[in-house]
Each structure stands twice: as C-alpha cells, then as structure tokens.
N, C-alpha and C positions, 0 to 999 in steps of 0.2 A: 333214293328218291331224286328226281330231277331238280336241278337248281331253278327256282322260280324267280330269281332276281332278273332284273333288266338293267341294261346299261344306258345311262343318260348320255347326252352329248359331251359331257365333261368326263366320261369314263367312270363315273361313280355308280357302284352297284346299288340299286334302289329296289326295295321289296314292295310289291303291290298289295293292295287291300285283298285279304283272303275271302272273297265272296262266298266260296264254297263252305266256309266255316260259320257263316252267319245264318240265323234262323230264317228259313224261307228264301235264302239267297239274296236278300235285300242288301242295299249298300251301307249298312251300319250294323254294329253290334253293341250291346250293353249288358253287363253282367258283373259278377263279383270278381275282384282281384283275388289272388291267392296262388299258392304253390301249384305249379303244373299248368296254370292257365296262360296261354299265349295266343297271339293271333297269327303267328307265323312259325311253321314247323321247321324251316330251314336255317333259322338263325337263333342261337342261344341268346336269350334276352339280356344276359349279363355282359355280353360283348357289345362294343360300340356298333350301332347299325343305323340305317337310314330307311325311312318309309315314305310312301307317297300318299298317306292319308292322315287325317286328324286323330289325335288321341287326347282325351280328357280324363284325368285321374282325380277322383274325389276321395280323399283319404278319410278312413274311419278310425285310423290309429296312427301312431308314429312313435319316434321320429323315423323318417325315411330320407335317405340321401339319394338323389337322382340327378344324373348328368344330362344337360341339354346344351348342345352346341359348345361342349367343352367347359361349361360352367356348372359347378356343383350347387344344387339347390336343396335346402333342408326343409322338408315338409312335415307337418304333424296333422293330427285329427282336425278336420274342418277345412284344410287347405286344398287347393286344386292346382294341378299342373296341366297346362294346355300346350301340347306339342303339335306343331303345324307341319304340313308336308315339306319334306326336304331337310328338316332339322335333324341333326344326328343326336342320338341319345343312348343311354345305357341304364339298365336296371342294376341296382346294387345287390350283389349276392349276400351282403351282410345285413340287409334291411328286410323286415317283414312287411309285405304289402297287404294292406287290408282296406276295403272300401269298394267303390264301384268304378269300373272302367268303361268308357264310351269310346268307340272308334267309328269313324265316318269316312266314307269314300268321297273324294272330290266329285262333284257332279250329281250327288244324291239330292242336293237342294237346288231350287231355282236361283237364277242370278240375282234377283231382287233380294232374296234372303241372304245370299252370300255377301252382298254389299251392305245390307242393314246390320249384319252381325260381325262385320270386320274379320272374316275368316282368315284373311291373309295379311293381317297387321303384324308383320314380323318385328316391328319396332317395339312391340309391347312385351313386357316380361312374361315368361311362362308361368311363374309361380304367383298365384293369386290367393289373398287371404280375406275372405268375406267377413263382414260383421255378423252377429247372430241373426238379424232379420234377413240379410242377404243369403246367408247359408240355409235358413229354413226354406226360403223360396226356391233355391237351387235344388235342395234335397227333394222337395215335393214335386218339382217339375221332372227331375230325373227318375223318381220312383214311378210317376205316371208313365213316363216314356218306357221304362222297363216293363211295366205291366202290359202296355200295348204291344211291345216288341215280342213278348213271350206268348201272347194270345194269338195263336195262328188258326184257331178254329171258328171264331165268331164271324169273321168277314172274309170275303174272297180276297185273293192276293192283291189285286189292284187297289181295293179300298183299304186293305191293311197297310199297304205301302203309303197311300195318301195320308192316312191317319198318323203314321210314323213321322212323315215329313212335317206335319203340323205340330205334333208333340215335340219333335226335335227342335223346331224353330222356337217354341216357347222357352225351352231350356237355353238355347244358344243366345237368345235375346237377353236373357237375364245374365248369362255369362259375359256377353259382350259389354253390357252396361258396367259390370264389375271391372272388367279389364280397362275400359275407357275412363273409369273414374279413379284408376290407380294414380298415385303421385307422379309416376314417370309419364303417364299419358297426359295428365293435366299440364305438366310442364311443357311437353312437346306441342300440345294443341295451341298454346298461347302465341306461337310465332310461326307464321307461314314461311318465313325465311328459312327456318330450320327444316320444315317439311320439304321444301323444294331442294335443299341441299341433301337431305337424307335420300330422297328419291334419285337424285343425280348420282350420288355415290353408289347406290345399289345398282344402277344401270352401268356405270363406267369404272368401278373400282379396279377392274382387271387391267385397265389401260391408262388410268389417270390417277396419280397419287399427289397431285399438286393442288394445294389450297388456293393459290392464286388463279389457277386455271378454272377451278370450280367457281370462284368468285366472279371472274370475267364472264364465264358462260351464263351465269345467273343474273348478271347485271348489278352486282353488289360490290362495295368496297371490301377489301380483306378485313378491315376493322369491323364492319357491320356483320360480316359472316362469323367472325370470332365471337362477338357479343351474343349472337343468336344461338350458336351451337353451345356455348358455355352455359347460357341460361337454360337451355333445354336438357342438356345432358351432364353438365359439370365438366366436360372435356373440351379440349381445343379441337378445331376442325381436323388438324393433322392426326391427333390421337383417334378421332372417330374413323377416319379413313383407314388408318393402320389397323385398328381392331377388326374392321371388315375384311381387310386383306389377310390378316392372320387367321381369321375364322375360315375363310375359303381355303387357305393353304392347309389348315388342319383337316378339313373335310377331304381334300384330295389325298393327303398323306394317309389318312385313316382308311379310305374307301377305294383306293385305286392302287394299281401296281406301277403307276407312272414313275419313271426315274425322277429323282429329286430335282434335277436340272429342268425337266419338263414341267414339274409342278411350279417351279419358280417362274418359268415363262408364262404359264397360265394365269398367274396373278401379277404379272407386270414386271418381272425381273429377268431380263434376257441373260444376265450373268449369274451363274450358279453361286459363285462366291458371295456376291452381293445379297442374293436371296438368303443364303445360310446365315450371313451376318445379321440381316434384318430379322429373321425368324428367331435367332438366338437372343437378340436384343430384347424382343418382346415376350419371350417365353422362358428364357434361361435354359433352353434345350436346343440342340441342333435338330434339323429336320429328321436326320437319320435316327437319333435317339428317341424323338417323339414317335416315329413310326414303329420302332422296335418295341416300345412300351405297350403298344396296342395289339401287338401280334402274339 
C-alpha cells in the first residue's frame, strides 16, 4: 500500500485524516474503541506517530496509559484524552482501550465554532477528568452525535453533514468548558503577562532561548515575567522555554531522519555538542539514544 504520509516544512511525517474510512466520507468519525480499530492503515498505533486531526478518547474502562507529546498519561473510566493536530502520541500495547473515540478533520467546523471551543489551545492538558454531572452531559452529547453519524438514510448528505456539525459543536462546547475550567487553565487565565509570554515562546522558541530577550520584547521586567510564569505554571520562564525546545527536539528525532546536528540547528543550537549536552541535561538521554529507543 502506498505511504499516505505527508511531509511538513520541518520534515516531520504527518498522517492525514482518513476521509475514506468515515461514514459518508464526512470529515469526522465516532465509534467504539477496541482491538483492531484504527483510523490509519499505514501506521501501527502502538508506535509513536503524529496526525493532522483531532482525537478525543472517552474511556469506558481503565486503567490506560497513553503517551502524548512524550508525557505518559494514566486514564481510567470516565476520563477523556483530547489530542490535537500535530501532537505526537502512542497507544499502549499493554492497555485495553474501551470506550468511544471521536476524530475530526480540521476545517470540518466553521471558524466561529473553532474559536468558541478552543480547538487549538495547546497549552491545556490533554487528560481531562469530568465530575459526574459533566461526564453525564458529555456522554449524552457524544451518544447523540454517534446516532446522527451512523444514520445515513434519513437525510440527504448535505443535511446529514450540517446536522453532524451542530451535534459535534454541542459536544465540543461541553468539552471546551471542561478543559477551560481545569486547574491549569484557571491559573493561566489569571495573568495576561503569561499568555503573551506563552504565545511569544511558541512563535520564537527555535531562535530565542533568552528570558531577558522575551521580557524586553514584551515590555516587562525580568522579575515581572518570572512572577507571572511561576504563578501560571510553577516553572521559571527558562524552564518553560527549555521544555518547549526539548519537545520540538523530541518530535524531530522521533519523526524525521534529520541528522542530530540538523535537529539541533532547527531548535536553536548551531553547535551539535551544545545541543547534545542540553538534551541530555533535560532528558538524561543523548539524542541518539532517544531516537534509537523509538525505532
């Protein structure tokens, strides 16, 4: 079978949403988790991979250990994992996945819904734990969405797709409210200084690792920036920057064949020795050992 992966500008192999596997060819899928069910035929799900669509897993049993962006999350019945486009993840071969999985292609929903539901809030944690009332609402909305998704006979395709968009919006609004009310989100929302810093790091981390440079660019003193970042995340600004750099380095090491020296250049280390030292300091592995572990 031909390789359906595509190469991004950074050389990372990214797998597209499999429209041909969805009911009616619409830009979403919803159905049961379980052995043998996958959305992509070219990549074993237990290997680290990257996708360009949203995945929401609502677990009906557990425990399940699932890796997202090289962090292991332990989920159980009633928990949700929200994996966004571009995030790397891996299914655990030792865990039994039971529940419902929703996948959604970017562009399936209108821009107003995308903004209202925070579909691209990468700062929020993937693992969500609703209380009983929140879980009941999410389960009801997802069950309704699944019934509409599987009913391809009642409406013509254009109306069927429109109904799916509305039903999906209901579910995602509930999910977004849950994500935005998480302790991490509440801490971050309280300080616009951190928000500006976070956005600047996301934009410039590959070329700028200096806390002072970010403070100057944003018009804050270094001390103000330290207070804001520590209040929002518990980390120093330098630790926040370094974590983002390490994450990108891991993505490139896992998903490309770039020489290690070029990976270092891509994340702001022209000298390969300095990159290896930095990576080892933060991961207790050399870049070569990290890459070999995933192959």
